[in-house]
N, C-alpha and C positions, 0 to 999 in steps of 0.2 A: 504493499500500499504506500502511495507516495506521501510525502510530508504534507503537500497541499490538501490531499484527501483527509489525512489525519486531522489537520487543523479544521477542515470543513465540518467533519463529523463531530469533533470536540465542541465547535462553536454551536452547532445545532442542539446537542444535548445539554450543554451548559445553559443556553438561553431558555430551553424548555423547563429545566429544573428550576430556574429562577422564578418562573411564572406558575409552577405547579401548586395546586391547592394543597397538596400533601407536604408542603414545605415547612410544616410547623416545627419539625426538627430534622436534622440531617444525619445520615449514617446510622450506626448502631448507637444504642443509648442504654442507660441504666435506669431501672425503675426506682421508685421511692424506696422499695425494699432492698434495693441493691442487686436484684436479679438481672441478668443479662437478657436483653430483648433483641432477638434476631429480626431485623427488618427485611421485609420482601415487598416493598411498596410497588403497586401496579402503576406503571407509567404509560402515558399515551401522548400522541401529538395533540395539539390545540386544546390543552386542558382548560383554557378560558370557557369552553362550552360547558363546563361543569359549574360555572358560576351563575347562579340565578340572580339577575340584576334587580329583581323586585324588592324594594325596601320593606315591604310588608312581610314578605317571606323571610328576609334577612333578620327581622326583629323577632321571628318565632322559630329560631333554630333551623332555618331553611325549609321548614315544613310548608308545602305549597301544592302538592299533587291533588289534595281534596278540599282546598280552601274555597270559600265563596268566591265566585269568578269576578274579575274586573279586567281592565285593559292589559294588565301584566300577566294574566292567567296563561297566555300563550307560551311562556317560558318553561312551565312545568307540565302542563296538561292542556293541550289545545282543545280537547273535547268540552272543556268547561265553557269555552266562549259562546257556545250555543245556548247557555243557561243564563246569560247576563240579562237581568231585568232592569228596566228603567221605570222610574216612578214620576208621576205628574206633580204639580205644585201642591196637591192635597195629600201626597204620600201614597197614592193608589198606582198600581201597576199600569203602565201605559200600553194600550193595545193599538195605538195608532202610530204609523210612521216606522221607517227602518232606522234602527239606532246605530250609532257609530261613536268611536272614542279613540283617543290617542294617549300614549304615555311617553314621558321623557325621563331617563334615569342617568345619573352620574355617580361613579364610584371611584374615589381615590384609592387605588389598590396597593397592597403591600407597603403601607406607610412605615412599617417597622424597619425596612431596609432600603427604601427608595422614596424619592419625593416627586418623581415624574412618570410613575406608572399609573394608568387609569383605564377605566372602562366606561364607555358611554353607549347608550342604545336609544332607539326610538321604536315603538310598537304601535300598531293601530288595528282596529277591527271594524267590520261593517256587518250587522245582523239583518237578515231578511226574514220578516215576519210572515207567517201563513195566516191570512185573514179568516180563511174558512175554519182552520183549526189552530188556535193560538198555542197549543201545546207542542206543535211542530214548528221548529225554527232552525234556520241555517245560518252559518256564520263564516265569513272569509276574513282571515287575519294575516298580518305580515309583521316582520320585525327585521331590524338591521342592528347587529351588535358590532362594536368597534373596540379593539383592545390594543393599547399602545404600551409597549414594554419600556419606554423611555430611552434615553441615550445610553448606549453601551460601547465601551472601549474594548476592541478585540486585540488579543495578544497571541503570539505564537507559542510553541512549546517551551521556548526559553524565556518567556515573560516579556518580550519586546512588543511594543504597540505596533499593530499592522493596519489599523483602520478604526473608523467609528461608524456607527449606524444607529437607526431608530427602528427596531423591529416592530412590525404591526400585523395584526390579524383581524379578520372580520368574518361574520356569517350573516347570510341573508336567507330568510325563509318565508314560505307562503303556506298557509294552512287552511283546510276546509273542515268545518265541524257541522254535524247534524244532530238535532235533537229528535229522536225517534218516538219518544213519548214524553209525558210530563216528568218522568224519572230518569230516563236513560238516554245517553248520547255517545257518539263516537267522533274521533277526530283523526285526520291524516295530514301529514305535513311533509314538505320537501325542502331541503337545505343545500345551499352552496357555501363552501368554506374555503377561505383564502388565508394563507399564512406566509408571510415574508420575514424570515428571521435574519437575513443578511445579504440578500442579493445586491450585488454591486458595491458592497462594503469592503470586500477583500479582493484586491486585484489578483487574477489568475486562479481564483478558487472555482470549484465546480458546484457551488451552492446555487440552487434555483428555488423559486417560490413554490410552495406546495399548494395543491388544489385537491378538493375532495367534494363528493356529493353524498347526501344522507337522506334518510327518511324517518319519520316518526309515526307511531300508531298509539292512540290513546283512548281511554274509556272513562266515563264519569256517570256515577249513579247517585241519586239523592232521594230521600223519602222522609216524610214526616213521621215522627214516632210520639207515643204518649207514654210517659214514665211516671210523672207526678202531676197531680192536679194543682192548678195555681199558676203554671207557666203559660204565657200567651202562645208559645209555639216552640217546637223543637224539631230539628232536622238532623238526620244522619247522612253523611256523605262518604262515598268511596270512590277512589280514582286509581287508575294504573296507567303508566306511560312507558313505552319502549322507544327510546330516542337514540338518534345518531347511528342508525343502522346503515352503513354505507361503505364506500371505498376507503382503502388505506391512503396514507399520505407519505410522500417521499420528498426529500429536500436535496438529493443528489442526482446527477445526470446519468449514473450507470444503471439504475433501475434494479439493482440487486435487491432480492427479497429481504435480506438481512438489514437493509437500510430503509425499509418501508415500515412505518409506524401505524399502529391501530389508532383510530379516533375513538373518543370516549363514549362508546355505546353503553347505554345504562337502562336498568329496569328500576322503576319507581313505583312504590305502592303507598297510598295515602288514605288516612281515615280522618273524619271530622265530625264533631258534634257541636251544633249551633243552637244555642238556647236563648229565646226571648223571655227574659225574666218578667218584664212588664213592658209597657209601651215606651219606656225611656231607657231601659237597661238591657244589654245583650252581652252574653259571654259565649265565646267560641273556643273550642279546644281542638287542636290538630296534631297529627302524628304521622311521620314519614319514615319509610325504610327504603334504602337505595343500595344497588349493587352494580358495579361495572361489569358489562358483558364482554370482557376482553380476557385473553389468557394471562394467567399468573406466570411471572418469570420462573423458569424451571431450573436454572443454573445460576449460582452466585459465586463469584470469585472471592479471593481473600480481601479485596478492597470493597466488597459489598456491591459490585457492579453486575447487573444481570447479563447473562449470555444471550446470544442472538437466536438461539434455536426456536423459541416460542414465536418469534416474528414471522417465521415461514408459514405459519398457518394462514388459511384464507379468513376473511372477515366473518363469513358465515360459520366456518368451522370453529373459530374462536368464540363466537357467540354461544354455540351449543355446548362446547367443552368447558366453558368458564365456570360452570357449577360444580366440576369435579376434577380440576386439574392442579389444585394447590399442592405443592410438594409436602406440606405439613399435614395433609389429610383433612378430615372433617372439621377439626378445631380451627385450622387456618382458613378453610373455606368460610366458616361462620364469621371469622374476624374481618372478612371483606365486606360485610354489610355495614353500612353507616346508618345511624338513627338520628332523628331530629324531631323535636316537638315544641309546641308553644301554646300559649293562651292569649286571647285578645278580649279586651273589654271595650265595648262601644256604648257611648252615652248619647242618646237622643239623635243618633245618625250624624253626629256632628264631631265628636272627639273619640279618638282610639288610643288605648294604651296596650302595649304588647310586651311579652317576656318569653324567652325560649332557651333551649339548650341543644347543642349539637355534640355528638360523640362519634369518634373514629378510633379503631383499635390502635394501640401504640405501635404494633408491628406493621401497620399499614398506612402510617402517616401521622398519627397521634394528634389530629385536629380535635380539640376539645375546648369548648368555650360557651359562656353564657351570651345571650343576645337580648337586647332590649330596644324598644322604639315607641314611636307615637305617630299619630296621624290627625289631620284636621280636614274637615270637609265643609265646603260652602258652595251652594248652588252646583254648577257644573265642574268645580275644581276639587281635587283631593291632593293634599301634600302629605307624603309619608317619609319618615326617617328611621334609620336603624343604626345600631352601634354594637360592635363586638367587644364584649367585656373580657379583659385578659384574666385567664384562670390557670394557665399552664406555666410550669417551670421546667426549663428556662423559657423566657418569653418567646413568642412566635411572631412571624412577620404579619400574620393577620390581626394581631392585637390592635385595638383602637380603630379598626376600619369603620368608616361611616358610609351609609347608603343614603341617597336622596332620590325619590321618585315623585314626579308631578303628573297627575292624571286629569284628563278631560273627558267627559261623557256628555253626548248630545243626542237630540232627536233630529232626524234629517229634515223635518219641516221647519227647523229653526226654533222650536219650542224647548225650553229648558227641560232636560230629562230627569235630572236628579233632584229630589226634594232637599230643602235645607233642613231645619229641624222637623222631627215628627210632629204631627198635629197634637198640640198640647191643650186644645180647648175641650 
């Protein structure tokens, strides 16, 4: 392998690891009890696709697969988009007009290690109502995610500077969702992914921008339940989404299978319980379980670096074998599931307070943190904010990260769709 190719591959993997969500700790580590923890973190290309930019989800431990739908629902479960309901000025569900909305989000990312890394996105949806049967609704939604890794100085194997660059990645998707009944809906999405980690930054290198396409399939189910008298209403939600099922990504010209990386295909399951205590107070509880549908590295050298053998699998083969290929057996396979949950309090459809927790096994990245956030809603506008509260030792690069989302919901006829306070008369 030429020195240029070595530098190219080293650049790619060093840049990807800087942006990895699993960068809470690096290398092997010792637990609080002093036991040695062998790390076998699953790595993929374009890990920014694992970031849900929704500030509401960010405040509830990333739980979002079965949350009440809004303009940001597209990022976790596109099937929810067909269940968005708009209310008129009296707080009643609007049956007239085709509803649409837009969301803008900005996240200063990895503030613990850099000050110029960020993610920005825009999302929008348009719902088509069925006038003959209001329970049947269709939705078309789209989003554009942009991720900047900031300014990076590239060096050769001797530590000498050989160039500078600003790696950037983006993903554009379009989704269709259909509500088949009052309770059940499905969604299908297509996505284009672009990743430029260093093209043109290193003279003579064989680095190229990576491209990939992927598809999503999602389901959403909601039903009212009665547990205790005195509550105005209670709903149970269930959602599941298989996302980023698509082609591999490569950053080198040779097309060698060992240099082709999996994109972060993922299975998400979500549960939600939404309780209207009375006409002013609402409490929602959500819980998510996620697992990457990509192969577990099967060989680890003395430096903790994964061997290339697992990369030779096809994307589809990797998807089906990902539930039983962990070298450590069943216990390691279970460690590959991440969990997140949160609670949301809503007052009078105006103010929201949220709290959550996210957990990932120490051997798989060790992301563990509390989350908190708040929201305020007025007329067609909603502003959400979230904050990651440091809880791990040593501190991780995700500590003190803040999310900001601004949502707009309208009726196509120009009429304000979202009520302000609930009717208090």
